[in-house]
N, C-alpha and C positions, 0 to 999 in steps of 0.2 A: 504493500500500500504506500503510495507516494502522498506526502503532505505538502500542500502549497499554501502560501499566505495570500489572502485576498482582502483588499482594503476598499473603503468607501470614502474617498477624499472629499466628495461633495458635502459631507457632513461637517467639514471644517478642517482643513489641513493645508499647509504650505508645501512647496517642493522640498524644503529642508526636512520637514516632518516625514515625508515619504522616503526621502533618501536615508534617513536614520533607520526606518523600518526595513527598507530594502537591504541595507548593509547588515543589519542584525539577522535578517532572513538568510543571507548568504553565509554569515559567520557561524550560524547555529545548525546548518546542514539541511534546511528545507530545500525543496526542489525548485521552487519558483516564487516570484512576486508578481501578483496580478492586481489590477485595479478596475473599479467600475468606470463607466463612461457616462457621467452625468454632470449637468451644469447647475443643479438646484438642490438644496438640502431637502430631505424628507421630514425634517424635524429640527427644532432649535433654530438658532440664528445663522448657522452655517459659516460663521466668521473663521478665518479671514476671507472666505469665498472659495469658489471652485478652482481647480486646476485642470488644464486640458489633458486628456489621457495620453495622446500620442506625443505631445510636447514633453510631458513627464517621462514617458518611457524612453524617448530619445536621450534625455539627460541621464537617466539611469543606465542606459546602454553603455555610456562612457565611464560610469562610476561604479560598475560592478563587473565581475569577470566570469562568474560561473552560473548563476541562477538564470532560469528561463524568465522571460518577461512577456506579459500579455494583458488582454482585456477580457472581462466578463461583464457585460458584453459591449462592444462598440455599437452605438446606435446608428442604424442605417439611415435614419432621418438627418443625422448631423452632417454627413459628408457625401459627396458624389463618389461613385465607386471607382472611377479612374484615378482621381487624385488620392483616394484612400489607398489604392494599390501601390501608388508611388511612395506615399509616406511610410507605409508599413515595410515595404521592401527596403527603403532607405534605413529605417531603424534596425532592420535585420542586418544590413551591412555594418551599421555603427556598432552593433553588439557582437559581431563575429558569428552571427547565425544562431541567436538565442530567442527569437521572437515567435509568438503565437498570436493569432487573431481570432478572438471570439467576436462573432458578428450576429447581431439581433435586429429586429425590425424597429425597435424604439417603442416606448410605451408610456412615458411620463409626460402627460400633456402640459402640465404647468411649467416645466422647464422650457418647453418649446414656446409657449406664449410669453414667458419672461424674457427670452432672448431673441424673439423674432424669427423662430425656426418654423417653417411650415409643418403642419401635423395633419396629414390626410387621415381619412377614416381607416379602420382596421384592415378592411379588405385590400385597399390600395396600398397600405404600408406593407402588407405581406407580399403583395404582387411585386412591389418594388424590391423588397428584400430578396425574393427569389432571383430577380434579375441581377441584383448586386452580387450575390454569391457567384452567379455565372460570369459576370464581368471580372471580378477580382481574381478568381481562380483562372479564368481564361487568359487574362493578361499575364499572370505569372507562369502559366504552363505553355505559352506560345514559344516555340523554339527560337533561339537567337537567330537573327537575320530574317525571320518571317514576321508578318504583320497580323494583327487581330482585328476582326470586324464583328460587330454584334448589332443585331437589329431587334430591339425589344419594343414593348409598348411605352416604356418610360425612359429607357436609356438606349442611345444609338452611338456606336463607335465605328469609325471608318478608317481602315488602314493604319491602326495604331502601331507604332514600333514596339509597343509592349515593354517598355523599359522604365525603370531599371529592374533587373532580375534579383530575386532573393539570392542569398549566398549559401544558406544552409542546405546540406545534402538532403534530398527528398522534398525540398520546398518548405514553405511556411505552413505549419499545421493550422487548420481552420477548425474552430469550435462552433457547434450549433447546439442550442439547448432549449429547454422549455417543456411544457406539459401537453402540447398539441398531440392529437392522436393520429392524424392523417398526413397533413402536409409537412409538419416538422420532421417526423421520422423519414419521410421520403427525401427531403432536402438533406438531412444528415447523411443518409445512405449515399447520396450522389456527390456531395461536396465536402463532407467533414472528415477530419481525422479523429475527432473526439466529440462525444455527445455528453452534455452536462445537464443534470437535474438540479434546479435551484431550490433549496429550503423546503424539502418535502420528506415524508417518512421513508423508512427503508422499504416498506411494502410498495409505496408509490414508485420508488426508484426501480425496484424489481420489475414492476409492471411496465414502466416506460422503457427500460432497457430491453425488455422482451419485444416491445413494439418496434424498436430500432433494429434489433436483430432480424426480425421478420422482414422489415423493409429492405435490409441488406440482402437477404436471401432472394427476395423478389426482384431486386436489381442485379442479381448475379454477382454480388460481392460477398466475400467471406466475412461473416459478422465478427470474426476474431481480429480482423484488421482495424476495427474501431476501438478506441479507448473509451471506457464508460466511467463517468466521474460524477461527483456530488458536491454541492456547495452547502455549507452549514455554518451557523454562527458559532463562535468559539467563546467559551467562558469556563476556564479551569482554575481551581485553587487548591493549594495544598491542604487546606482545611475549610470548614464552613465559614469562618470569619473572612478568609481571603476570597472565597467564592462570592460571598455576599458583597464585599467591597467592590469586586470587579463587576458584578451585576449592576450595582447601583451606579457605577461610573458610566455605564452605557444605557441607563434608564430602563432596565429590564428586571423582571422578577426571577428569582432563582428557580422556582418550580417550573415556570414557563420555559426557561432556557434548558432545564433538564429534559423537558418533554420534546423540545424542537431542535436542539443543537448538540454540539459536542461540548458537554457541560458537566460540571461536578468535579470530583477528585480526579487525579490522573488515572486511577484504576477505572473509574466510571467512564472516562473519555475513551480508554482502550476498549471497553465493552461496546460503547456506541459505535466506534469505528469498525469493530468486528461485525456488528449487525449489518452495516452498510457493505462490508466486504462480502458477506454471505449473500446480499442482494445483488451482487455483481459489480459493485463499484471498485475501480482500480486506483482511484485518485480522489483525495478529498481536498477541496478548497476551504480553508478555515477562514471565515469572515472575522477579521480583527477590527473591532470598532473603536477601541481606545488606542490610538496610535502612539500615545505618550508612554504606554505601559509596555516597555520592551522586555521587562522581566517575565511577562506573560509568555512571550516567545521562548525565552530561556527555559521556562518550566516545561512547556510542551516538548521542546527539543531534548531535554534531559530525562524526563520521566514518562513521557507518552510514546514518542517516536521509537525509542529502543525496544519497546515491547511489541511492536507491530510486525517484526520479522522481515 
């Protein structure tokens, strides 16, 4: 089981805050540092304000050396797919081939209205999302010296040189996620290296993973070629007092966190992760909400990770 650190900077964080977490992520042996792609807080004042996902990751690409870097999930509404492909490929080059792109359709309407970003109805957002996956992966996969043309309902590209290319062997992994039962599994089977289930029970994870495996089989793809992952909030303490302190710091109740997250003592966290492994998860994204509490990462790295095998 791989453990990755997943942050929500729109809740209030500077680049320096994120750099400190990314460096501790690397020092303590976690596999990756990921961040959300949002421009508006979902609670509190959000001070000092949001940071842009791919600007942040470009900086971290030059200030880390080992960890993978990526998004859960980049909002398709924020960027045109051609320029997005350029930006992500550039950050891949800057990192020496350590980048992954989680791409979603976008969902948080208030951040769109707050910053003047168009927010189409759900059906159109998902139609655009499907075309975005086709464009981004099509540009990256076009052989050097050839051009890429795409004629969609929402995006049209003509004779693109499809540059720059990613540098990592096998290309940039693309993550698709969510709870959709039809289109989402089909898109994952066609375009994704990894399928992620966000903040749901182990039973729900097992059901959704099964749907993606079925979609892979229908598409003629080996389901074992897909990585299956889960995202869960993190709140671990050595004792009840430390656990309560960490829960209060993120405005959550201990009992609720124990029910829905990787929460409790280190032993309890190991048990939770074990249930998700039994459901088919190969990778856990630990949602770290208090970015100032670097000791939290130390605790998980020293007392949880070594017990996972």
